[in-house]
C-alpha positions, 0 to 999 in steps of 0.5 A: 825298462830296457834290457840290459846290453850284454858284454858281448856286444860291447866287446866287439865295438872295435871301429866307429864302423862298429860303434856305429852300427853298436849305436843303429841296433842295440840303442837304436839311434836315429843313425841314417844308414848311410853311414857308418863313420860318422867324420861326415857328422861329426864338428871337431873341435879347437882345443885352443879358441873353443874350449880356451887350452893355453897355445904352451900346452898340448892337448892331451884329448880330442873333441869332437861333436856330431850333429843333432841325429834328428829336430829338436834333439835336447841332447849332445853328444860328444867323440874325445879322442885319447892322445894318450895312454892315461887318461887325464881327469882334470882334463875331461872335468876342463872340457865338461865343464865347458861342453855342459854350458846351454849355450855349448849343447843348441849349436848341433844341427840335424844331419 
Protein backbone atom coordinates (compact mmCIF):
# COMPACT_ATOMS: atom_id res chain seq x y z
CA UNK A 1 0.00 0.00 0.00
CA UNK A 2 1.40 3.43 -0.93
CA UNK A 3 2.37 5.73 1.91
CA UNK A 4 0.01 8.64 2.59
CA UNK A 5 0.83 11.99 1.08
CA UNK A 6 1.87 14.53 3.72
CA UNK A 7 -0.70 17.26 4.23
CA UNK A 8 2.05 19.87 3.87
CA UNK A 9 2.65 18.77 0.28
CA UNK A 10 -0.99 19.41 -0.59
CA UNK A 11 -0.96 22.80 1.17
CA UNK A 12 2.02 23.84 -0.99
CA UNK A 13 -0.13 23.67 -4.14
CA UNK A 14 -0.83 27.30 -5.02
CA UNK A 15 -0.84 27.41 -8.82
CA UNK A 16 -0.69 25.17 -11.90
CA UNK A 17 3.09 24.78 -11.78
CA UNK A 18 3.05 23.54 -8.18
CA UNK A 19 0.08 21.26 -8.98
CA UNK A 20 1.97 19.75 -11.94
CA UNK A 21 5.03 19.29 -9.73
CA UNK A 22 2.88 17.61 -7.04
CA UNK A 23 1.37 15.17 -9.57
CA UNK A 24 4.80 14.40 -11.02
CA UNK A 25 6.72 13.96 -7.75
CA UNK A 26 4.19 12.84 -5.12
CA UNK A 27 1.84 10.81 -7.31
CA UNK A 28 4.40 9.69 -9.92
CA UNK A 29 2.26 10.76 -12.87
CA UNK A 30 4.06 10.38 -16.21
CA UNK A 31 3.98 14.11 -17.01
CA UNK A 32 6.67 15.16 -19.51
CA UNK A 33 9.39 17.35 -18.01
CA UNK A 34 8.79 20.18 -20.47
CA UNK A 35 5.31 20.85 -19.03
CA UNK A 36 4.91 23.18 -16.07
CA UNK A 37 1.27 23.99 -16.75
CA UNK A 38 -1.68 22.11 -18.23
CA UNK A 39 -2.57 24.85 -20.71
CA UNK A 40 -0.80 23.21 -23.70
CA UNK A 41 -2.44 19.83 -23.05
CA UNK A 42 -5.89 20.78 -21.73
CA UNK A 43 -8.82 20.88 -24.13
CA UNK A 44 -11.58 23.20 -22.88
CA UNK A 45 -15.19 22.12 -23.19
CA UNK A 46 -17.83 24.39 -24.65
CA UNK A 47 -20.28 24.53 -21.77
CA UNK A 48 -23.23 25.08 -24.13
CA UNK A 49 -22.53 22.67 -27.00
CA UNK A 50 -20.61 19.94 -25.16
CA UNK A 51 -22.24 19.94 -21.73
CA UNK A 52 -25.81 21.04 -22.42
CA UNK A 53 -25.95 24.41 -20.72
CA UNK A 54 -28.63 26.75 -22.05
CA UNK A 55 -27.47 30.06 -23.57
CA UNK A 56 -29.43 31.95 -20.87
CA UNK A 57 -27.44 30.17 -18.13
CA UNK A 58 -24.09 31.59 -17.12
CA UNK A 59 -21.86 28.57 -16.36
CA UNK A 60 -20.53 28.67 -12.80
CA UNK A 61 -17.72 26.29 -13.70
CA UNK A 62 -15.32 25.79 -16.61
CA UNK A 63 -14.22 22.29 -17.60
CA UNK A 64 -11.13 21.13 -19.49
CA UNK A 65 -9.96 17.62 -20.30
CA UNK A 66 -6.32 16.68 -20.21
CA UNK A 67 -4.96 14.74 -23.13
CA UNK A 68 -3.96 11.20 -22.13
CA UNK A 69 -0.54 10.90 -20.50
CA UNK A 70 0.18 7.60 -22.28
CA UNK A 71 -1.37 5.33 -24.91
CA UNK A 72 -4.15 3.08 -23.69
CA UNK A 73 -4.75 5.16 -20.57
CA UNK A 74 -8.03 3.76 -19.18
CA UNK A 75 -9.08 6.93 -17.33
CA UNK A 76 -9.67 10.58 -18.08
CA UNK A 77 -8.54 13.64 -16.15
CA UNK A 78 -10.80 16.66 -16.01
CA UNK A 79 -9.96 20.07 -14.59
CA UNK A 80 -12.72 22.16 -13.05
CA UNK A 81 -12.32 25.92 -12.59
CA UNK A 82 -15.00 27.50 -10.43
CA UNK A 83 -16.29 30.93 -11.45
CA UNK A 84 -17.88 31.50 -8.04
CA UNK A 85 -16.57 31.13 -4.49
CA UNK A 86 -19.24 28.51 -3.79
CA UNK A 87 -19.37 24.97 -5.21
CA UNK A 88 -22.76 24.10 -6.70
CA UNK A 89 -23.30 20.35 -6.36
CA UNK A 90 -26.09 20.29 -8.98
CA UNK A 91 -23.71 21.75 -11.59
CA UNK A 92 -20.99 19.22 -10.73
CA UNK A 93 -23.45 16.30 -10.88
CA UNK A 94 -24.70 17.39 -14.29
CA UNK A 95 -21.17 17.80 -15.64
CA UNK A 96 -19.82 14.54 -14.17
CA UNK A 97 -22.83 12.61 -15.50
CA UNK A 98 -22.10 13.88 -19.01
CA UNK A 99 -18.32 13.41 -18.78
CA UNK A 100 -18.48 9.90 -17.36
CA UNK A 101 -19.96 8.39 -20.50
CA UNK A 102 -17.64 5.80 -22.04
CA UNK A 103 -17.55 7.67 -25.37
CA UNK A 104 -16.35 10.84 -23.65
CA UNK A 105 -13.55 9.07 -21.81
CA UNK A 106 -12.18 7.61 -25.07
CA UNK A 107 -11.69 11.06 -26.69
CA UNK A 108 -8.25 11.73 -25.15
CA UNK A 109 -5.08 11.30 -27.13
CA UNK A 110 -1.62 10.78 -25.60
CA UNK A 111 0.58 13.81 -25.02
